[in-house]
C-alpha positions as CSV (number, residue, x, y, z in Angstrom):
1,M,70.2,104.0,93.9
2,A,73.1,105.6,92.5
3,P,76.8,103.8,93.5
4,S,78.5,105.2,96.8
5,A,81.6,107.0,96.2
6,T,83.1,104.6,98.3
7,G,82.4,101.6,96.7
8,D,84.6,101.3,93.8
9,S,85.9,97.6,93.7
10,A,88.8,96.1,94.9
11,P,92.3,96.7,93.1
12,M,93.6,94.6,90.5
13,H,96.3,93.9,88.4
14,I,97.7,96.7,86.1
15,P,98.6,95.9,82.6
16,A,101.9,97.4,82.1
17,M,101.9,100.7,79.9
18,S,102.5,100.8,76.5
19,K,104.6,103.5,74.2
20,A,102.6,106.4,73.5
21,S,102.5,108.2,69.8
22,T,102.4,110.9,68.3
23,I,99.5,111.0,65.3
24,N,98.7,112.5,62.1
25,A,102.0,112.4,60.6
26,S,103.6,110.6,57.6
27,V,106.8,108.8,58.5
28,L,109.8,107.3,56.3
29,H,110.6,103.7,57.3
30,G,112.3,103.0,54.2
31,P,112.8,104.1,50.5
32,R,109.4,104.5,49.4
33,D,108.1,103.4,52.6
34,L,105.9,106.0,53.6
35,R,103.3,105.2,56.8
36,L,100.7,107.1,58.4
37,I,101.4,106.4,62.3
38,E,98.3,104.0,63.0
39,P,97.4,102.8,66.8
40,G,100.4,100.4,67.9
41,I,99.4,97.2,70.0
42,G,97.0,97.3,72.7
43,E,95.9,101.3,71.4
44,L,93.3,103.0,70.6
45,Q,93.1,105.9,68.4
46,V,91.0,108.5,69.6
47,A,89.6,112.0,67.9
48,I,89.3,114.3,70.7
49,K,85.7,115.9,71.0
50,T,86.5,117.9,74.1
51,T,89.0,119.1,76.6
52,G,88.5,120.7,79.6
53,I,91.2,123.2,81.1
54,C,92.2,122.2,84.5
55,G,94.5,124.8,86.6
56,S,97.6,122.8,86.4
57,D,97.1,123.5,82.1
58,V,97.0,127.6,83.1
59,S,100.0,127.3,85.4
60,Y,102.1,125.2,82.5
61,Y,100.7,128.3,79.9
62,K,101.5,131.1,82.4
63,K,104.8,129.9,83.4
64,F,106.0,126.8,81.5
65,A,105.8,125.5,84.8
66,N,103.7,123.8,87.5
67,G,104.8,124.2,91.3
68,D,108.2,122.5,90.9
69,L,107.8,120.6,87.5
70,C,109.2,122.9,84.7
71,A,109.0,122.0,81.4
72,C,111.7,121.2,79.4
73,Q,110.6,120.6,75.9
74,P,107.3,121.8,73.9
75,L,104.4,120.5,75.7
76,S,100.7,120.0,74.4
77,L,98.4,120.6,77.3
78,G,95.2,119.0,78.4
79,H,94.3,116.1,80.1
80,E,90.3,116.3,80.8
81,S,89.1,114.7,77.8
82,S,86.5,112.6,75.7
83,G,86.5,111.4,72.4
84,T,85.5,108.9,69.7
85,V,87.4,105.9,68.4
86,V,88.4,106.5,64.9
87,A,90.6,103.2,64.5
88,I,92.0,100.0,66.7
89,G,95.4,98.9,67.3
90,P,96.2,95.2,67.4
91,H,95.0,92.5,70.0
92,V,92.4,95.2,71.3
93,T,89.2,93.8,71.9
94,G,85.6,95.0,73.3
95,F,85.8,98.4,71.4
96,N,84.6,99.2,67.7
97,V,85.0,102.4,66.0
98,G,82.3,105.4,66.7
99,D,82.5,104.1,70.4
100,R,82.4,107.2,72.2
101,V,85.0,107.3,75.2
102,A,86.6,108.9,78.3
103,L,90.1,109.0,78.7
104,E,91.9,108.6,81.8
105,V,95.3,110.0,80.8
106,G,97.8,109.1,83.7
107,I,99.6,105.4,82.7
108,P,101.8,104.0,85.7
109,C,104.0,100.9,84.9
110,G,101.8,98.1,86.0
111,Q,104.8,96.0,87.4
112,C,105.7,97.9,90.5
113,G,104.6,97.0,94.1
114,I,102.5,100.2,94.4
115,C,100.7,99.6,91.4
116,R,100.7,96.0,92.4
117,Q,98.4,97.0,95.4
118,G,96.2,99.0,93.3
119,R,97.5,102.6,93.9
120,Y,98.8,103.2,90.8
121,N,98.7,107.0,90.8
122,L,101.9,106.5,93.2
123,C,103.8,105.3,90.7
124,K,107.2,106.3,90.1
125,K,107.1,105.3,86.9
126,M,103.7,107.1,86.1
127,R,103.3,109.1,82.9
128,F,100.7,111.6,83.0
129,R,99.6,113.7,79.9
130,S,100.2,117.5,79.8
131,S,102.7,116.9,82.7
132,A,106.5,117.6,82.6
133,K,107.1,115.3,85.2
134,S,108.2,112.3,83.1
135,F,111.0,113.2,80.2
136,P,110.2,112.9,77.6
137,H,107.1,114.9,78.2
138,F,103.9,112.4,77.8
139,Q,102.0,114.9,75.6
140,G,98.3,116.5,76.4
141,T,95.0,115.8,74.6
142,L,94.6,119.3,73.0
143,Q,95.2,117.2,69.6
144,D,93.1,116.0,66.9
145,R,93.9,112.6,67.4
146,I,95.9,110.6,69.7
147,N,96.7,107.1,70.0
148,H,95.6,105.9,73.8
149,P,96.2,102.8,75.3
150,A,92.9,100.5,75.7
151,T,94.1,97.7,78.1
152,W,92.5,99.2,80.8
153,C,88.3,99.3,80.2
154,H,84.7,99.1,81.2
155,K,82.4,98.3,78.7
156,Y,79.0,99.7,79.2
157,V,76.0,98.1,77.7
158,W,72.2,99.4,77.9
159,Q,69.7,96.8,78.4
160,S,66.0,98.1,78.9
161,T,66.4,100.3,82.2
162,C,69.5,98.1,83.8
163,L,72.9,98.9,83.2
164,I,75.1,95.9,82.5
165,I,78.8,96.6,83.2
166,A,81.6,94.0,81.6
167,Q,84.9,94.8,83.9
168,M,87.8,93.9,81.8
169,A,90.5,95.6,83.8
170,K,91.2,98.7,85.3
171,P,90.0,102.1,83.4
172,S,92.2,103.8,80.8
173,L,89.6,104.3,78.6
174,S,85.5,104.0,79.5
175,R,83.0,103.7,76.9
176,L,80.2,106.2,77.3
177,P,76.6,105.5,76.8
178,E,74.8,108.0,74.5
179,N,72.7,109.8,77.4
180,V,76.6,111.1,78.9
181,S,77.8,114.3,77.0
182,F,81.3,114.4,75.6
183,D,81.5,117.7,78.4
184,A,80.7,115.5,81.1
185,A,82.9,112.6,80.1
186,A,85.8,115.1,79.9
187,L,84.8,116.2,83.4
188,L,85.2,112.4,84.6
189,E,88.9,113.7,85.2
190,P,88.1,116.1,87.8
191,L,85.1,114.2,89.3
192,S,87.8,111.5,89.8
193,V,89.9,113.8,91.8
194,A,86.9,114.5,94.0
195,L,86.1,110.6,94.1
196,H,89.5,109.6,95.3
197,A,89.3,112.5,98.0
198,V,86.4,111.3,99.5
199,N,87.2,107.8,99.3
200,R,90.5,109.0,101.2
201,A,88.0,110.6,104.0
202,T,85.4,107.7,104.7
203,P,83.0,109.9,105.7
204,T,79.6,108.0,107.6
205,P,76.6,108.8,107.0
206,G,75.5,111.8,108.6
207,S,78.9,113.3,108.9
208,S,79.2,117.3,108.4
209,A,81.8,118.5,105.9
210,L,83.9,121.7,104.9
211,V,85.4,122.3,101.6
212,L,87.4,125.1,100.8
213,G,87.8,126.1,97.5
214,A,84.7,126.6,95.1
215,G,86.3,125.4,91.6
216,A,85.6,122.6,89.5
217,V,87.5,120.3,91.7
218,G,86.2,121.9,95.1
219,L,82.2,121.6,93.7
220,L,82.5,118.1,92.8
221,T,84.7,117.4,96.1
222,A,81.3,118.8,98.1
223,A,78.9,117.0,95.4
224,M,80.6,113.9,96.3
225,A,80.5,114.1,100.0
226,R,77.0,114.8,100.0
227,Q,76.8,111.5,97.9
228,S,78.4,109.9,100.2
229,G,76.2,110.7,102.6
230,C,77.4,113.7,104.6
231,S,74.3,115.7,105.8
232,T,75.8,119.3,106.0
233,V,78.7,120.2,103.2
234,T,79.4,123.8,103.6
235,I,81.6,125.6,100.7
236,A,83.8,128.5,100.6
237,D,85.5,130.4,98.2
238,V,86.1,134.3,97.8
239,D,83.9,134.6,94.6
240,Q,80.4,135.1,95.4
241,G,79.3,133.7,91.8
242,R,80.8,130.3,92.5
243,V,79.1,130.2,96.0
244,N,76.1,130.9,94.5
245,F,76.3,128.5,91.6
246,A,77.4,125.8,94.5
247,I,74.2,126.2,96.4
248,A,71.6,126.8,93.2
249,K,73.0,123.9,92.1
250,G,72.8,121.3,94.8
251,F,76.6,120.7,95.0
252,A,76.6,121.8,98.6
253,T,74.1,122.8,101.7
254,H,75.6,126.1,103.0
255,G,78.1,128.6,101.6
256,Y,80.5,131.2,102.8
257,V,82.1,134.1,101.0
258,V,85.3,135.0,102.2
259,P,85.4,139.0,102.9
260,K,87.4,140.5,100.0
261,Q,89.7,142.3,102.1
262,L,91.4,138.9,102.9
263,H,92.5,138.9,98.8
264,T,94.0,141.5,96.6
265,S,93.6,139.9,93.3
266,S,90.4,140.3,91.0
267,S,91.5,138.3,88.2
268,C,91.4,135.0,90.1
269,S,89.9,132.8,93.2
270,S,93.3,134.4,95.1
271,L,92.4,133.2,98.7
272,Y,90.6,129.8,97.5
273,N,91.7,129.0,94.1
274,S,90.7,125.5,93.3
275,S,89.8,125.1,89.6
276,N,92.4,122.6,89.7
277,S,92.9,118.6,89.5
278,G,95.2,118.9,93.0
279,T,98.0,119.6,90.6
280,S,97.7,123.6,90.0
281,T,99.6,126.5,91.7
282,P,98.6,129.7,93.3
283,C,97.9,132.6,90.6
284,E,100.7,135.0,89.8
285,G,100.6,138.3,92.0
286,V,98.7,136.5,95.0
287,M,99.4,138.2,98.3
288,T,98.5,136.2,101.3
289,P,98.2,137.5,104.9
290,A,100.9,134.8,105.9
291,S,103.1,136.9,103.5
292,T,102.3,140.5,104.6
293,I,101.8,140.6,108.5
294,S,102.6,138.2,111.5
295,F,102.1,134.5,111.5
296,Q,100.2,135.1,114.7
297,S,97.9,137.4,113.2
298,S,97.7,135.0,110.1
299,L,96.4,131.9,112.5
300,D,93.9,134.5,114.0
301,T,92.5,135.4,110.7
302,A,92.3,131.7,109.8
303,K,90.6,130.7,113.3
304,T,88.3,133.5,112.4
305,L,87.4,132.5,109.4
306,A,86.8,128.9,110.7
307,A,84.4,130.2,113.2
308,E,82.1,132.2,110.8
309,M,82.5,129.0,108.4
310,L,81.0,127.0,111.5
311,A,78.8,129.5,111.8
312,E,77.4,129.6,108.5
313,A,76.8,125.8,108.8
314,N,75.4,125.8,112.1
315,G,72.8,128.7,112.3
316,S,75.2,130.3,115.3
317,S,78.5,131.5,116.5
318,P,80.2,128.4,117.8
319,L,83.5,128.7,119.9
320,I,85.9,126.4,117.8
321,D,88.0,125.6,121.0
322,D,85.2,123.9,122.9
323,E,85.0,120.1,122.4
324,G,83.0,118.7,119.6
325,D,82.9,121.6,117.8
326,G,84.0,121.9,114.4
327,V,83.2,119.5,111.0
328,D,83.9,115.8,110.9
329,I,86.1,116.3,107.5
330,T,87.4,119.3,105.8
331,F,88.7,119.2,102.0
332,E,90.9,121.5,101.6
333,C,91.1,122.2,97.7
334,T,93.2,125.5,97.0
335,G,97.0,124.6,98.2
336,K,96.9,127.6,100.1
337,E,98.8,128.0,103.0
338,V,96.3,130.1,105.1
339,C,93.6,127.5,103.8
340,M,95.2,124.8,105.6
341,H,95.1,126.8,108.8
342,T,92.1,127.6,108.5
343,A,91.2,123.6,107.6
344,L,92.9,122.9,110.9
345,Y,90.7,125.4,112.9
346,A,87.6,124.3,111.4
347,T,88.0,120.7,112.0
348,K,86.4,119.2,115.4
349,A,89.0,116.6,117.3
350,G,89.4,113.5,115.6
351,G,88.5,114.7,112.3
352,K,90.3,114.5,109.4
353,V,91.7,117.2,107.1
354,I,91.9,116.1,103.2
355,M,94.7,117.7,101.4
356,V,93.3,118.0,97.7
357,G,94.6,121.2,96.0
358,M,98.3,121.2,95.4
359,G,99.8,124.8,95.5
360,T,102.0,126.2,97.9
361,P,105.1,123.7,98.4
362,I,106.4,124.5,101.6
363,Q,104.2,125.8,104.3
364,T,104.5,126.5,107.8
365,L,101.5,125.0,110.2
366,P,99.8,125.3,114.2
367,M,101.0,121.2,114.1
368,S,99.9,121.4,118.0
369,V,96.3,121.9,116.8
370,A,96.3,118.7,114.8
371,H,98.7,116.7,117.4
372,L,96.5,118.0,120.9
373,R,93.3,117.1,118.8
374,E,94.3,114.2,117.1
375,I,93.1,115.1,113.7
376,D,94.1,113.4,110.7
377,I,95.9,115.1,108.2
378,L,95.7,113.1,104.3
379,G,96.8,114.0,101.2
380,I,95.9,112.8,98.0
381,F,97.6,112.6,94.7
382,R,95.5,112.9,91.5
383,Y,93.3,109.5,92.2
384,A,93.2,105.4,91.1
385,N,90.2,103.2,90.6
386,T,87.8,105.9,90.5
387,Y,86.7,106.0,86.6
388,A,84.3,103.1,86.9
389,T,82.3,104.8,89.7
390,G,82.1,107.8,88.5
391,M,81.0,106.9,84.9
392,K,78.2,104.9,86.6
393,L,77.7,107.8,88.8
394,L,77.5,110.1,85.6
395,C,74.9,106.9,84.2
396,A,72.7,107.2,87.2
397,R,72.6,111.0,87.7
398,N,68.9,111.2,88.0
399,R,68.6,108.5,90.5
400,P,69.0,109.9,93.7
401,T,70.6,108.2,96.4
402,R,68.9,106.6,100.0
403,G,69.3,109.8,101.8
404,G,67.5,111.6,98.5
405,Y,70.8,113.2,96.8
406,A,71.2,113.0,93.2
407,L,74.2,114.6,91.4
408,P,74.4,117.8,89.9
409,N,74.3,117.9,86.1
410,L,78.2,118.3,85.2
411,D,77.0,120.0,81.7
412,E,76.0,123.1,83.8
413,M,79.5,123.6,85.2
414,V,80.9,124.0,81.7
415,T,80.6,127.7,81.2
416,H,82.3,128.6,78.2
417,R,83.3,126.8,75.5
418,F,85.8,127.3,72.4
419,K,85.5,125.5,68.6
420,G,89.0,124.5,67.2
421,L,92.7,124.3,68.4
422,D,93.1,127.8,67.3
423,N,91.3,129.0,69.8
424,A,93.0,127.7,72.6
425,K,94.8,130.9,73.3
426,G,91.5,132.5,74.2
427,A,90.7,129.6,76.3
428,F,93.4,129.8,78.5
429,E,93.2,133.5,79.2
430,L,89.8,133.2,80.0
431,A,90.2,129.9,82.1
432,S,92.3,131.9,84.5
433,R,89.7,134.2,85.7
434,T,86.6,133.7,87.6
435,V,84.4,136.2,85.3
436,D,84.4,137.0,81.6
437,D,84.2,140.8,80.4
438,D,80.3,140.3,80.4
439,G,80.4,139.9,84.0
440,N,79.5,136.6,83.8
441,L,80.7,133.3,86.0
442,V,83.5,131.7,84.4
443,L,84.0,128.0,86.1
444,K,85.0,125.7,83.6
445,V,86.3,126.2,80.2
446,V,86.3,123.9,77.4
447,I,87.9,123.3,73.8
448,E,85.6,121.4,71.6
449,A,86.7,120.1,68.4
450,E,85.5,122.0,65.1
């Protein structure tokens, strides 16, 4: 049986972060003392094999900013990555040169109260690769090699048909078994966002869920909702191809395509743009109903959308004002104001709305809908304590859960691959679209080592 999406081990003490260094440089330390930069104490040097492009990366690429975070210096992008250990720093045990690893790229201080509670994703001193939040910026993984702390690791050893797990500390690096591809390992990062969202939602077996946005995070959130026991998972997006993919590959049980008259951009999923790790902003040029018609009309539109989405899941036309109508949990994976409106109307009394996507920073919401129906609104920010569970899920992918659900093949989410850093510009241009020049679906774009 595959591990439960809510079954991570209890939080434990997190080691303090080590200083990251650039690599592939010759540095003069004294007269005639030239040295190549080696991994420092507690670090591994990793040759990057695959990096997935996230919506936040695209935002930085287009604007040199992501929401309220503006880059103040040159910034290497990329944080969905996997690679191979090529050098081992002092005081590192449990790794060998040649080990295949997945990188968890957010490094907290490990010493503050929130870290000691196990919620290290909320650490004020968190340094996250490819993010401009800290200064100097913590450079991303679109490099040939990086030095990365190895103090948080999970060691996986295959013996016969059993997976033996030796947990050493909370993961910053996890060793990959051979049956997990570098692409799938890179997708552990958005999978962790999905796991964290479902962990916060705590669905019970037989629950119903709605996922707004069918980008990478939305798809994986839908899959984790199903894996955790939700019997009905409906996914909605403006892009027909993404909804079709979600249903065909088993990420969701039902799908809903938002009518085209409610969005204006053909180059991005403008109403339900969710190809992010909870950190991206809306695409440029997006015009939502709230910006063009009255607020009340916007609410009416959201209410209609909610009713149609519920009808798709229920096979009828529910009256969403009636007691008991709606889903137990709505995962809002777009960050759009109109989607939050829809989420509130689509959730039943006593249910939960989980804010996964980060987009519009200031929104006007019909809060009485939540107040009068006791709908809990929960935010998530990145993830914590999820990589071990994500790795176990990937390793056990072909073994269905007790309810008969098996995690879809994450390799199939990668629709386009670019070889080498020289082709990064083309990869970023394509990642901002939902279809390529030939009309094929664009879902996850990765840059692979040459």
